[in-house]
N, C-alpha and C positions, 0 to 999 in steps of 0.2 A: 325307300328315301334314305340318306346318308346319314350314319352315326356322327354326332357332334362330342367331338373330344376333348375338345378346346380345353385347357386350365387340369383339364383330368390327369393330373402328371405329375411327376417327385421333381422338384426344383432342386436344379444343381447347379453350381458354381464352378466360371470357369476364368480363371486368370488370364486377362486376356495381355496382349506381348507388351511384355517390361524387361528391358534389358538393368544385367545389374554389373556390368563388366569392370572389372579396377583392372588397377595395372600388370597383374598378374595375368601369366598367361594362361595356368591352366581354367581360370571363372572368364579372361576372355572368351575362350572358346565352347567352354560348358554354357556362355551367356545365347552363345552363336547359334549353338546346337539347339537350347532353349525356345527362344524365337523362331525356331525353323518346322521347329516338331509344333507349336500352335501355328504356324501359319500352314500345315499340314491340317492340322484339326481343323481348320477354319473350313478346309476344304473338304473335310469328310473321309480323309487319308488318314485312316484310324493305327491303319498300320505302318508307314513311314514316323507319324507323330510317335508311337509308343516306342519302334527305332533311337529317334530322337533324342526325346527324352533319356531313354536312359544312355546313351551317349553321353549329354549333358549333366548325367550321376555321377557318372564314370571318372569326370572333370572335378567337382564338385558336387559331393554327397551333402551340405549342404543346406540345396536350393532348397528349399521347401515348395516353394510353388509348382515347382516341380513332377516332389510327388501330388499334388493334388492335382493336377491336369493329365500327369499318367495315371493314376485310378479311372479319373474321370473315361480317358480312353478305354478303359480294361471295361469299364463299365456298361459302357456304352456297344463296345463288342462281345456286351455278354459274358466276359472273363470274368466272374463274380469270383473267385478261389486269387487270383493273381490281385483285383482288387482290395482284398479282405486283407492279404498277408502283406502289403506297402500297411494298409491302416494299423493292424498290429503292431510292424515291427517300429511304427513310427509318433503313435500314440502316446501320452501321457500327460498324468493329469491335471498339467500345466496349463492353466484357464489363462490362454491368446488363442490367436488369431487360427493358425495354425492349427489348434488343437481341436479348437471348435468345430473347424472345415473337415477336420479328422473324422470327427464323432457324427455330425451332419452327415458325413458321406457313405459310413455304417450303415447308421440307418436306413439311406434310401437304398445299402448293399442288400440288405435284410427284404426289403421292399423287395425290389425287382428279383430277388430269387420265389416273393410272394411265403417268408419267412414272417408273418403277420407281427407274432405274439412277439419275438426278434425284436421285430422292426420298431415296434410299439414300448417294448422295456428300454430299449435305446434313445430311443426318442424322448420318452416320458425323462428320462437324462440329460438332454440336451438338454428341455425346458425349465427343467429345475435350475441347470446352470447357467442358461443365456434367456432369460421369463421376458425380456423385451424383442427380440428375433424373430417376424412374424414366418417365419422361415421353419421353424420348429416346428411349432404350432398347428401350424396347414399342416406339412407332411404326415402330422401325429394325425389328423382327421380324416387323412387319403387313407391312412392303414387302417383306423376303427372304421371306415366306409368297407372296404373292403373284406371285412369279417361283418359286417352289416348289421353294425354296429352305430343305430341309426341315432339314439341319443346321448356319445361320448362324441360321435362324428361334428352333430349341432354344437355342441359346448365346445369345442376345441374350432372350430370355423368361425365361434361368435368370438371367442378367446384372438384368433387369430383379426378378425374386425377392429375388434377394442385395441388393443396395438398398436391396428393400423389401418386408417379406413376407408385408405385411397389404395389396399392391397388387392388388385383387377382379383389375380384367383378366387380371394376369399368370395370377394364381390358375386362374380359369377355365379361358384359354388349356392354360399347362401338361397343366391335368386332361383337355382334350379332344386336346391331343398325343397322352398316353399311352393312354387310350382307344382313340383313332385307332390306333393304333401297339398293339394288344392288349397294354397292359403296365399290366393290369385296378391290381396295388400302388401303383404311381406316380400313376395318375390317382384311387385310394381316396386318396389322401392328400391330393395337391391339393384334391380337392373338397370331403375333411373340412376343411379349412383354409379353404374360399371358403365354406361356410356360417356356418362361426364369428366373419368379419366381413363379412359378405354377408347379414344374419339376413332383412330386407327385402325380400330379390328373391328371387322363384319361382324363378327358373330356374337359383339355386344351388341352391335346394336339387332344383330335377328333372332336372338334371346327377345328382346324387348318387343317387335313386330307379335314374334311368336303368340304370345302373352296379349298383345292389344287383341286379334286377331280373336284370341279362344274367347276375349269377352265383346265380339262385335266393334273392336272399337275401330271399325276398318278405315279412316281416313288416317288416325295416327299409325296405324299398322304398316299401311304405303307407304307415309312419309317413311318408316323407318328401313324395310326393304329397298325403300330406291336408295338411303344413305347403302344401305350395303351393297347397291349395286354400283355407286362411284368410287365404293371402295377396294370392290372385285367383279366389274365387266361381266368374268369366264366365268362364275358360276350357273348354276343353272339352275339352281334351287330357288336363288334370290326370284329370277323370273317369274317361275313356276308358283311364289307365294301371293306374288301379287294378282297373276292370275287366277287365283281360287281370292280373291278379296275381289274383282272383280266379276265374278262367277256369281256367289254365294250375298257378297254383301249389295251390290249394283246390280245384277242380273245383265250385264254387259254383255250377251255374249262377243259382239266383235274387239272388242276392249281384252276379251279376256284369250283370245284367240292368236292375241299380235304378243301376247304379252310367253305363250307356249310355243310362239315360232322364236320368239327371240331364246326359247329354252331350248329348243331343238338349234339353234344356231351354234349354240356355246356345247354343242354334244350331246346334250339328253336322246338317250334311243328308249326309255325303258317306259314302250307302250304298257304296260301291266297294272301300272302306280296308275298314269292317263285314266284307264280303264276305270280302275279303282276307287280315285276318289269322288265320293259323290258330288262336290262343288261340281265338277264336270258333267253334271248329269242333262244337265241343259243344253248340250252341246250333242246329246246325240240325236239322229236327224238334221242334223244339222248338215247343211251339203258344204258349203265353208271348212267346216271340220274333217271330214272324210277327206277334201282335196290337198286339205293339210298335209296330215297322212298319208297319205298319197304320192305327197309333194318328198317327202322323207323317208318315202318308202317302209313307212310304219302301218299298215292299214292291213296288212293282213301277219303282223307278228302278235303273239298272244303275251 
């Protein structure tokens, strides 16, 4: 079964296409290289993006947004030493947006290298300087999570939530935290808030559906898995979850097969999964199930 990875990440900042061209020729050229770099960045051609950002800085070293995006490009390519060099060269104690972004990126840079003690130290400083920014407390929570410090993980998730109650990453992780600790009332509360603020993300409805299924609320779970399918018709897991509902909740073999076939139509090929899910036990010795597996060349697969 696939791993859920949505939102389990460190947030980053990308300064999108902006031009600061002036009447000075060098500034015009620098701006053109900056825009070109952003275009390459969005195309995920990070080598070309880095090359363009460097050329922009050759013409105008005062373009702070270029340095921010250059750091991001280096981090994506796991060139953390290069990213750190820029941050350390540019950072100062002045509290402005540029230094704020640099400090957050430094914390992220340590996080990506799994230097979590350093990441926590930097992110704590960030939170002290910018206590109303949800990105800092959220990233700090994730750093504590990576060293298995549940107490501080939850503490900073709740701080993030209190800063911004509509912040999807906090809602998602709070729901997951309480789900994993079998506190289903709290998990339900945060998942319900999540689907209200993140209505176009199938993973939000998926998490809520999984919890409802676990609590035998089959009608609600089916409704939310159907919503997942509306948003992402090609993910076979959503069809399998509805198949489980028809199998376990309704004992409906034919509808179970309908949704298993929909999963197979969307390139699901894991026969071992079908064999090991207890919900599908009712399909054993069911001729139509064998015919379905044979149709997709899965009958003899283990």
